[in-house]
C-alpha positions as CSV (number, residue, x, y, z in Angstrom):
1,M,-0.1,0.0,0.2
2,T,1.0,3.5,-0.7
3,L,0.2,6.0,1.9
4,H,-1.8,9.1,1.1
5,W,0.3,12.4,1.4
6,L,-2.0,13.1,4.3
7,D,-1.4,10.1,5.9
8,L,2.4,10.6,5.6
9,T,2.2,14.0,6.9
10,V,0.1,13.4,10.0
11,L,2.9,10.3,11.0
12,I,5.8,12.4,10.3
13,G,4.0,15.3,12.3
14,Y,3.5,12.6,15.2
15,L,6.8,11.1,14.9
16,A,8.6,14.5,14.9
17,L,6.7,15.7,18.3
18,V,7.8,12.8,19.7
19,A,11.6,13.0,18.7
20,G,11.5,17.0,19.5
21,M,10.4,15.9,23.2
22,G,13.0,13.3,23.6
23,Y,15.6,16.2,22.3
24,Y,14.4,18.7,24.7
25,F,14.3,16.7,27.8
26,S,17.8,15.4,26.7
27,K,19.5,18.5,28.2
28,K,18.0,17.9,31.4
29,N,19.6,14.6,32.3
30,V,22.6,15.5,33.7
31,T,22.2,13.1,37.0
32,T,21.0,9.7,37.4
33,E,18.2,10.9,39.8
34,E,16.8,13.1,36.8
35,Y,17.3,10.2,34.2
36,F,15.4,7.4,36.3
37,V,12.8,9.5,38.3
38,G,12.7,13.1,36.9
39,G,13.8,14.7,40.2
40,R,10.7,13.4,41.8
41,S,9.0,16.5,40.8
42,F,6.0,15.1,38.5
43,S,2.4,15.9,39.3
44,G,-0.1,12.9,39.7
45,W,-2.3,13.6,36.5
46,V,0.7,13.4,34.0
47,I,2.0,9.9,35.7
48,G,-1.6,8.7,35.6
49,L,-1.9,9.4,32.1
50,S,1.6,8.0,31.5
51,L,0.6,4.6,33.4
52,V,-2.1,4.1,31.0
53,G,0.0,4.7,28.2
54,T,2.4,2.2,29.7
55,S,-0.5,-0.3,30.4
56,I,-1.6,-0.3,26.8
57,S,0.5,-1.9,24.3
58,S,0.2,-2.9,20.5
59,V,-1.1,-6.1,22.1
60,T,-3.8,-4.3,23.5
61,F,-4.5,-2.7,20.2
62,L,-4.9,-5.7,18.3
63,S,-6.4,-8.4,20.9
64,F,-8.9,-6.2,22.4
65,P,-10.7,-5.7,19.3
66,A,-10.3,-9.0,17.8
67,D,-11.7,-10.9,20.8
68,A,-14.7,-8.6,20.9
69,Y,-15.0,-9.2,17.0
70,K,-14.8,-12.9,17.3
71,T,-16.3,-13.7,20.5
72,T,-17.4,-11.7,23.4
73,W,-16.8,-9.5,26.2
74,I,-15.5,-12.4,28.5
75,R,-11.9,-10.8,28.4
76,F,-13.0,-7.6,30.1
77,I,-13.9,-9.6,33.2
78,T,-10.1,-9.3,34.2
79,T,-10.3,-5.4,33.8
80,W,-13.2,-5.2,36.6
81,S,-10.7,-6.1,39.4
82,M,-8.1,-3.2,38.4
83,P,-9.9,-0.7,40.6
84,L,-9.7,-3.2,44.0
85,G,-6.3,-4.0,43.1
86,V,-4.9,-0.3,42.6
87,L,-7.1,0.7,46.0
88,I,-5.0,-1.9,47.8
89,A,-1.8,-0.9,46.1
90,A,-2.5,2.8,46.8
91,Y,-2.9,2.2,50.5
92,M,-1.0,-0.8,51.4
93,F,1.8,-1.2,48.7
94,L,2.6,2.6,48.0
95,P,4.0,3.3,51.3
96,F,6.5,0.9,51.1
97,F,8.0,2.3,48.4
98,R,7.6,6.4,48.9
99,R,8.9,6.2,52.5
100,N,12.5,5.4,51.5
101,N,12.8,7.1,48.5
102,V,13.3,3.9,46.3
103,T,14.5,4.0,42.9
104,S,14.0,0.7,42.1
105,A,10.8,-1.9,42.9
106,Y,13.6,-4.5,44.4
107,E,15.5,-2.4,47.0
108,F,12.6,-3.2,49.3
109,L,13.3,-7.0,48.5
110,E,17.1,-6.5,49.8
111,H,15.7,-4.6,53.0
112,R,13.3,-7.4,53.6
113,F,15.2,-10.6,52.6
114,G,18.6,-9.9,51.8
115,P,20.8,-8.9,48.4
116,S,20.2,-12.4,46.7
117,V,16.5,-12.0,46.6
118,R,16.8,-8.3,45.2
119,V,18.8,-9.6,42.4
120,Y,16.4,-12.3,41.7
121,G,13.4,-9.7,41.2
122,G,15.9,-7.5,39.3
123,V,16.9,-10.2,36.7
124,T,13.6,-12.0,36.5
125,F,12.0,-8.4,35.7
126,I,14.8,-7.7,33.1
127,F,14.5,-11.1,31.7
128,A,10.5,-10.8,31.4
129,Q,10.8,-7.1,29.9
130,L,13.2,-8.3,27.3
131,V,11.1,-10.9,26.2
132,R,7.8,-8.5,26.2
133,I,9.3,-5.8,24.3
134,S,10.5,-8.0,21.5
135,I,7.2,-9.5,21.1
136,I,5.6,-6.0,21.1
137,L,8.0,-4.7,18.2
138,Y,7.5,-7.9,16.4
139,L,3.5,-7.2,16.4
140,V,3.6,-3.6,16.0
141,S,6.2,-4.3,12.8
142,L,3.9,-7.0,11.4
143,L,0.9,-4.4,11.6
144,L,3.0,-1.9,9.9
145,H,4.3,-4.0,7.2
146,Q,0.6,-4.9,6.4
147,I,-0.5,-1.2,6.2
148,T,2.5,0.4,4.8
149,G,3.8,-2.4,2.3
150,F,7.4,-1.4,3.7
151,S,9.7,-4.8,4.4
152,F,9.5,-6.3,7.6
153,V,13.1,-5.9,8.5
154,T,12.4,-2.0,7.6
155,C,9.4,-1.5,10.3
156,V,11.5,-3.0,13.1
157,L,14.5,-0.7,12.3
158,I,12.6,2.2,11.7
159,S,10.3,1.7,15.0
160,G,13.2,0.2,17.2
161,I,15.5,3.2,16.1
162,F,13.1,5.9,16.7
163,V,11.8,4.6,20.2
164,A,15.6,3.8,21.1
165,F,16.5,7.6,20.5
166,Y,13.8,9.8,22.4
167,T,14.3,7.0,25.3
168,V,17.8,6.5,25.6
169,I,18.6,10.6,25.4
170,G,15.4,11.9,27.0
171,G,15.3,9.4,30.2
172,I,12.1,9.1,32.3
173,N,11.0,12.7,31.8
174,A,11.0,12.1,28.1
175,V,9.3,8.5,28.6
176,I,6.3,9.8,30.6
177,W,5.7,13.1,28.7
178,T,5.7,11.1,25.5
179,D,3.4,8.6,26.8
180,V,0.7,11.3,27.7
181,I,0.8,12.7,24.1
182,Q,0.6,8.8,22.7
183,T,-2.5,8.0,25.0
184,V,-4.2,10.9,23.8
185,V,-3.4,9.9,20.2
186,L,-4.7,6.4,21.0
187,V,-8.1,7.4,22.0
188,L,-8.3,9.8,19.1
189,G,-7.6,7.3,16.6
190,G,-10.0,5.1,18.2
191,L,-12.4,7.7,18.0
192,L,-12.1,8.4,14.6
193,T,-12.4,4.8,13.4
194,L,-15.5,4.3,15.4
195,G,-16.8,7.5,13.8
196,V,-16.0,5.8,10.3
197,I,-18.0,2.6,11.1
198,I,-21.1,4.8,12.5
199,N,-21.5,6.7,9.4
200,H,-21.4,3.9,7.1
201,L,-23.8,2.0,8.9
202,P,-27.4,2.5,8.0
203,G,-28.4,2.7,11.6
204,G,-25.8,4.2,12.9
205,L,-24.6,3.7,16.5
206,G,-28.3,2.0,17.3
207,Q,-27.8,-0.5,14.7
208,I,-24.2,-1.5,16.5
209,F,-26.0,-2.3,19.8
210,S,-29.3,-3.9,18.3
211,V,-27.0,-6.5,16.3
212,A,-24.5,-6.7,19.0
213,I,-27.1,-7.6,21.8
214,E,-29.2,-9.9,19.3
215,D,-26.1,-12.2,18.2
216,G,-25.0,-12.1,21.9
217,K,-21.5,-10.2,21.3
218,L,-21.7,-8.1,24.3
219,S,-22.6,-11.0,26.6
220,L,-20.0,-12.5,29.0
221,S,-19.9,-15.7,27.5
222,E,-17.2,-18.7,26.3
223,M,-17.2,-19.6,22.8
224,T,-17.7,-23.2,22.1
225,S,-17.6,-25.7,19.0
226,S,-21.5,-25.4,19.5
227,G,-22.0,-21.8,20.3
228,F,-21.9,-19.4,23.2
229,R,-21.9,-20.6,27.0
230,S,-22.7,-18.7,29.9
231,I,-19.6,-19.0,32.5
232,G,-21.4,-18.6,35.2
233,W,-20.0,-17.2,38.8
234,R,-19.0,-19.9,40.7
235,L,-15.6,-20.9,42.2
236,S,-14.1,-23.4,40.0
237,L,-10.3,-24.5,39.0
238,T,-11.4,-26.8,36.1
239,Q,-13.5,-23.9,34.0
240,K,-13.3,-20.1,33.3
241,T,-16.4,-18.8,35.5
242,G,-16.6,-14.8,36.3
243,T,-15.5,-15.1,39.9
244,M,-12.2,-17.2,38.8
245,L,-11.4,-14.4,35.7
246,F,-11.8,-11.6,38.5
247,L,-9.5,-13.5,41.0
248,V,-7.2,-14.2,38.3
249,G,-7.3,-10.3,37.0
250,L,-7.0,-9.2,40.7
251,T,-3.7,-11.3,40.9
252,S,-2.3,-9.5,38.0
253,W,-3.3,-6.2,39.1
254,L,-1.8,-6.6,42.7
255,T,1.6,-8.0,40.7
256,E,1.5,-4.9,38.6
257,Y,1.5,-2.7,41.4
258,S,3.6,-4.2,43.7
259,A,6.4,-5.8,41.6
260,N,6.7,-4.2,38.3
261,Q,9.5,-2.0,38.3
262,N,7.4,0.1,35.4
263,I,5.0,0.8,38.1
264,I,7.0,1.0,40.9
265,Q,9.5,4.0,39.2
266,R,6.5,6.2,38.5
267,Y,5.5,5.7,42.2
268,A,9.1,7.5,42.9
269,A,8.8,9.8,40.5
270,A,5.9,11.4,41.6
271,K,6.7,14.5,44.1
272,S,4.8,13.4,46.9
273,T,2.6,10.3,48.3
274,F,-0.7,12.3,47.5
275,E,0.2,13.0,44.0
276,A,1.3,9.3,43.4
277,R,-2.1,8.4,44.5
278,K,-3.8,10.7,42.6
279,A,-1.9,9.1,39.6
280,M,-3.2,5.8,40.4
281,L,-6.9,7.1,40.5
282,V,-6.3,8.9,37.1
283,C,-5.0,5.9,35.6
284,V,-7.8,3.5,36.7
285,V,-10.7,6.5,35.6
286,S,-8.9,6.6,32.3
287,S,-7.9,3.0,31.7
288,L,-11.1,1.3,32.1
289,P,-13.0,3.4,29.5
290,I,-10.0,3.2,27.2
291,W,-10.0,-0.6,27.3
292,A,-14.0,-0.9,27.0
293,F,-13.8,1.5,24.1
294,Y,-11.5,-0.7,22.5
295,M,-13.8,-3.8,23.2
296,F,-16.4,-1.8,21.5
297,I,-14.3,-1.0,18.3
298,G,-13.9,-4.7,18.1
299,T,-18.1,-5.6,18.5
300,S,-18.4,-2.4,16.0
301,L,-16.8,-4.0,13.3
302,Y,-18.6,-7.0,13.8
303,V,-21.5,-5.4,12.8
304,F,-19.7,-3.5,10.1
305,F,-18.7,-6.6,8.2
306,Q,-22.5,-8.1,9.0
307,A,-23.9,-5.4,7.0
308,F,-20.9,-5.3,4.6
309,P,-19.1,-8.5,4.3
310,T,-16.1,-9.7,2.7
311,T,-14.3,-12.7,2.5
312,E,-11.4,-11.7,4.4
313,A,-13.4,-10.4,7.4
314,T,-15.4,-13.8,7.3
315,E,-12.4,-16.1,7.2
316,M,-11.3,-13.7,10.1
317,L,-14.3,-14.2,12.0
318,N,-14.6,-18.2,11.3
319,G,-10.6,-18.5,12.2
320,V,-9.2,-19.2,9.1
321,Q,-7.3,-15.9,9.3
322,K,-6.4,-14.8,12.6
323,A,-9.0,-12.3,14.2
324,E,-5.9,-9.7,15.2
325,Q,-6.0,-8.8,11.5
326,I,-9.3,-7.7,11.8
327,F,-8.4,-4.1,12.6
328,P,-5.2,-3.6,10.4
329,Y,-7.6,-5.0,7.5
330,F,-10.0,-2.2,8.3
331,I,-7.7,0.5,8.4
332,L,-6.0,-0.4,5.6
333,N,-9.4,-0.8,3.2
334,F,-11.9,1.4,4.6
335,L,-10.3,4.8,6.2
336,P,-10.3,7.9,4.5
337,P,-6.8,9.6,3.8
338,G,-5.5,11.5,6.8
339,F,-7.6,9.4,9.0
340,T,-5.5,6.2,8.2
341,G,-2.3,8.0,9.3
342,L,-3.7,9.1,12.7
343,V,-5.0,5.2,13.2
344,I,-1.5,4.3,12.3
345,A,0.2,6.6,14.3
346,A,-2.2,5.4,17.4
347,A,-0.8,2.0,16.6
348,L,2.6,3.2,17.1
349,A,1.6,5.2,20.2
350,A,0.1,1.8,21.7
351,A,3.6,0.1,21.2
352,M,5.9,3.1,21.9
353,S,4.1,3.8,25.3
354,S,5.3,0.5,26.6
355,L,8.6,0.2,24.7
356,D,10.1,3.1,26.4
357,S,8.8,2.6,29.8
358,S,10.3,-1.1,29.8
359,I,13.5,0.0,27.9
360,N,14.0,3.1,30.4
361,A,13.2,0.4,33.4
362,I,15.6,-2.3,32.6
363,S,18.3,0.5,32.4
364,T,17.3,1.6,36.0
365,V,17.0,-1.8,37.5
366,G,20.3,-2.9,35.5
367,V,22.4,0.2,37.1
368,V,20.8,0.5,40.5
369,D,20.3,-2.9,41.6
370,I,22.8,-5.0,40.0
371,Y,25.7,-2.5,38.2
372,R,26.0,0.0,41.0
373,R,25.0,-2.5,43.8
374,H,27.2,-5.8,42.9
375,L,29.4,-5.2,40.0
376,N,31.0,-1.6,40.4
377,K,30.7,0.3,43.7
378,D,31.5,3.7,44.5
379,Q,32.0,5.3,40.9
380,S,30.7,9.1,39.8
381,D,27.1,9.7,39.3
382,K,28.4,10.4,35.6
383,H,29.9,7.1,35.3
384,Y,26.4,5.4,36.5
385,L,24.8,7.9,33.6
386,R,27.0,6.6,31.2
387,V,26.3,3.1,32.0
388,A,22.5,3.8,31.8
389,W,22.7,5.2,28.4
390,M,24.7,2.1,27.5
391,I,22.0,-0.2,28.7
392,A,19.1,1.3,27.6
393,G,21.0,1.4,23.9
394,G,21.7,-2.4,24.3
395,T,18.4,-3.3,25.3
396,A,17.0,-1.5,22.3
397,V,19.5,-3.4,19.9
398,F,18.3,-6.5,22.0
399,M,14.6,-5.8,21.3
400,M,15.0,-5.3,17.6
401,V,17.0,-8.6,17.3
402,G,14.2,-10.2,19.2
403,A,11.8,-9.2,16.9
404,L,13.6,-10.2,13.6
405,I,14.3,-13.8,15.3
406,L,10.4,-13.8,16.1
407,N,9.6,-13.6,12.6
408,A,12.4,-15.5,11.0
409,T,11.5,-18.3,13.1
410,E,8.0,-20.2,13.6
411,S,6.6,-17.3,15.6
412,K,3.9,-18.8,17.5
413,T,6.3,-21.3,19.3
414,L,9.1,-18.8,19.8
415,Q,6.7,-16.5,21.3
416,D,5.0,-19.0,23.7
417,T,8.5,-20.8,24.6
418,A,9.4,-17.1,25.5
419,T,6.6,-16.3,27.7
420,I,6.7,-19.6,29.5
421,L,10.5,-19.2,30.1
422,A,9.4,-15.6,31.8
423,S,6.4,-17.4,33.4
424,I,8.8,-20.0,35.3
425,T,11.5,-17.4,36.2
426,G,9.1,-14.6,37.5
427,G,6.2,-16.7,39.1
428,G,5.4,-15.9,42.7
429,L,6.3,-12.3,42.7
430,L,3.0,-11.2,44.4
431,G,3.1,-13.7,47.0
432,L,6.9,-12.7,47.6
433,Y,5.9,-8.9,48.0
434,L,2.9,-10.0,50.1
435,L,5.1,-12.1,52.6
436,G,7.3,-9.2,52.6
437,F,4.5,-6.4,53.3
438,F,2.6,-7.9,55.7
439,T,4.4,-10.7,57.9
440,K,7.4,-10.8,59.8
441,Y,8.6,-14.3,58.6
442,G,11.0,-15.2,55.8
443,N,14.6,-14.6,55.4
444,A,16.6,-15.3,52.3
445,K,16.4,-19.3,52.9
446,S,12.9,-19.6,53.1
447,V,12.2,-17.6,50.3
448,W,14.3,-19.1,47.8
449,I,12.6,-22.4,49.1
450,G,9.5,-21.0,48.3
451,L,10.8,-19.4,45.0
452,I,12.1,-22.8,43.9
453,A,8.7,-24.6,44.7
454,T,6.9,-21.7,42.5
455,S,9.0,-22.6,39.6
456,L,8.7,-26.2,39.8
457,F,5.0,-25.9,40.0
458,T,4.9,-23.8,37.0
459,T,6.9,-26.1,35.2
460,W,4.9,-28.8,35.6
461,T,1.7,-26.9,34.7
462,I,3.5,-26.1,31.6
463,L,5.0,-29.8,30.7
464,S,1.4,-31.1,31.7
465,S,-0.5,-29.0,29.1
466,R,1.7,-29.9,26.5
467,G,1.2,-33.8,27.2
468,L,4.9,-34.4,28.3
469,V,4.1,-35.8,31.7
470,P,2.1,-39.3,32.4
471,D,-1.2,-39.0,32.9
472,W,-1.3,-39.6,37.0
473,L,0.7,-36.7,36.8
474,H,-2.0,-33.9,34.6
475,I,-2.6,-31.2,36.2
476,P,-6.3,-31.3,37.9
477,F,-6.9,-27.4,36.9
478,D,-7.2,-24.9,34.0
479,L,-3.6,-23.7,33.2
480,Y,-5.1,-20.4,33.2
481,Y,-4.8,-20.3,37.1
482,T,-1.4,-21.1,37.0
483,G,-0.3,-17.9,38.6
484,L,-3.1,-17.4,40.8
485,I,-2.2,-21.0,42.4
486,G,1.6,-20.3,42.0
487,N,1.5,-17.0,44.3
488,I,-0.1,-18.9,46.8
489,I,2.3,-21.9,46.7
490,M,5.2,-18.9,47.0
491,F,3.5,-17.4,50.3
492,A,2.5,-20.4,51.8
493,I,5.8,-22.6,51.7
494,A,8.1,-19.7,52.4
495,I,6.0,-19.3,55.9
496,I,6.2,-23.1,56.3
497,A,10.0,-22.8,55.2
498,A,10.5,-20.3,57.8
499,I,9.1,-21.8,60.7
500,L,10.5,-25.4,60.4
501,L,14.0,-23.5,59.9
502,M,13.5,-21.3,63.2
503,E,14.4,-18.6,61.0
504,K,14.5,-15.2,63.4
505,K,11.3,-12.7,62.4
506,T,12.7,-9.4,60.4
507,E,13.9,-7.0,63.2
508,N,13.7,-3.8,61.2
509,F,10.4,-4.9,59.9
510,D,8.3,-2.2,62.0
511,N,10.9,0.5,60.6
512,M,9.9,-0.6,56.8
513,I,5.7,-0.1,58.0
């Protein structure tokens, strides 16, 4: 596809704005304190919108509309627990991180359990984020390749180098402020898309609701071979139910707001605890409507292609082609010039707001938790700032190489494998932090016993799901609940181990709370 000059103008304007912001903020980055946490000077609304941008990636941009198009709104249930998760985090987790002016989420782990546990937290975070950003860049590059016709390699290099440029030189200031812009662009792109759909449908917005309700597309049902099945709200470990999906979501949000450096770094960047809590409120109030909106775009696309069917759209609905292609297909074929450019910019914004946050967070953890703490102590701040730039640049290179490998290999298999490895090594982090926050039990030995037990459990569930263990060892629950159960195991095993080993309770616990 050859982009219209209006689309190119919009794209170039958007990219120029982001690059300009990176260059502007580069002049402020004369210390690691400025580079990592922006001098701890941000207001709540800025950080809140940045958190929204960070939580939305190209996965969200493609998957939410795809799910609603092909199935129902069942995926949305996991987001309902976000307000509860954020409320708990704001009043129970946040004080631990704000009290000692931490820069990294994993400094707390050393205070509570010792340096080895801090290193574990930092290393697993870096590994998981390297996997994540490679996948995100891979997905957005596929999208750009499909829409623009540029080669996949070209799309990877352009996207990766551009994100690396403003992130490496601009630090957290550039990351946060560009995230704000990218969140706005993401919303505008979605609104324009919905406007075009409504304008084309004879019955407008009313037709979307009437057809969607009649066909069960707005329901909370699971799609089966025989049609939609009501999920119910009972407790179950063998089936997806509303209650269990809510609990899975709650586990995910609590982990996100207790152990994710992307989030904790923004706690640290706020100028006060009050502003940090305001940011969390802004994030909740903004995120849920945006996610619902992109689900609704998927529902609207379903109604649109019921009214104006095409072979490609039908194949995506029936599973012949991937449903994730439906939004790019619509962008490519049905948006007018100028609108296409803005929606492509929105797709870039969804990816870039996650990529820049992760690159900066990896750089922060790499310097604060590993390099400065264990490898090269007592150097000048300028030395650590240069190392931070090098780590950020190296991360960007790894990201691009990872995306190219995903494209050159059987991507689904590689992506699954990478995600599994991240799950094995990073499992149980919520249980670890809850142990540290709310009990006096646990030292390095008992914690490592809990972590090993959780990793073995996760490995067993994955092997079982792929038929690689005997039938009598097959897991008696849905693989979807591995994370939930794994965190419970981590928490329980660590406490039991601490009691059996007769470990002394943490002496400075009262000073931490």
